[in-house]
C-alpha positions in Angstrom: 132.4 91.4 90.7 128.8 90.6 90.0 128.8 91.9 86.5 131.8 89.8 85.7 129.8 86.8 87.2 126.9 88.0 84.9 129.2 87.8 81.9 130.6 84.6 82.8 127.0 82.9 83.0 125.7 84.9 80.1 128.5 83.8 77.7 128.3 80.1 78.7 124.4 80.2 78.7 124.6 81.4 75.1 127.1 78.8 74.1 124.7 76.0 75.8 121.7 77.2 74.0 123.4 77.5 70.5 124.9 73.8 70.9 121.3 72.8 71.7 122.2 71.6 75.4 119.4 73.0 77.3 120.0 70.7 80.2 123.1 72.8 81.2 121.5 76.1 79.8 118.9 75.9 82.6 121.2 76.1 85.6 123.2 78.9 83.8 119.8 80.8 83.0 118.9 80.7 87.0 122.2 81.4 88.1 122.7 84.5 85.8 118.9 85.4 86.8 119.5 85.3 90.5 122.7 87.6 90.2 120.5 90.0 88.1 117.7 90.0 90.9 120.5 90.5 93.7 121.8 93.3 91.8 118.2 94.9 92.1 118.2 94.6 95.7 121.9 95.8 96.1 121.6 98.9 93.9 118.1 100.7 94.5 120.1 103.8 93.4 123.2 104.1 91.2 125.0 107.1 89.8 124.3 106.0 86.0 120.8 104.7 86.7 118.2 107.2 86.0 115.2 105.5 87.1 114.4 103.3 90.1 117.6 101.6 90.2 118.7 98.2 88.6 115.5 96.7 89.4 113.7 99.2 87.0 116.1 97.9 83.9 115.5 94.5 84.9 111.8 94.6 84.6 112.0 96.8 81.4 114.9 95.2 79.7 115.5 91.5 81.0 112.4 90.1 82.5 110.7 89.2 79.0 113.8 87.6 77.6 114.7 85.7 80.8 111.2 84.5 81.2 111.1 83.4 77.3 114.4 81.5 77.8 112.9 79.8 80.9 109.8 78.8 79.1 111.8 77.6 75.9 114.0 75.3 78.0 110.9 73.7 79.7 109.5 73.0 76.3 113.0 72.0 75.0 112.7 74.7 72.3 116.0 75.7 71.2 114.9 78.1 68.6 112.9 80.1 71.1 115.7 79.8 73.7 117.8 81.3 71.3 115.5 84.1 70.4 115.3 85.0 74.1 119.0 84.9 74.5 119.4 87.3 71.6 116.9 89.5 72.9 118.7 89.7 76.3 122.0 90.5 74.7 120.3 93.4 72.6 118.5 94.8 75.7 121.5 94.6 77.7 123.7 96.4 75.2 121.1 98.9 74.5 121.0 99.8 78.2 124.8 100.0 78.5 124.7 102.4 75.5 121.9 104.5 77.1 124.0 104.7 80.2 127.3 105.4 78.5 128.8 102.2 80.0 131.8 101.3 77.9 131.2 97.4 77.9 129.4 95.2 75.2 127.7 92.0 76.1 128.9 89.5 73.7 126.5 87.3 71.6 
């Protein structure tokens, strides 16, 4: 269920950033990030995660683009927010591929 919630936040976040609506993007980003952090706590181990659970992948693949989007939204920089968003989608898809998860994150 958490991954479905993340998908809803992520898709709507992308739509808001692409439309330049950073005021709505910020609460979507924070909602998505809170679920990602919750997953790190909830899954310290998982059958497909090779390293230190989900929190390892968060730090490795998601922390930088989430921080980039957060900073861009504060600066009202839509181009940088979109760059962070695209990086997040790419990194999520890369992790899904590495772990043989048959789901793609939509851009």
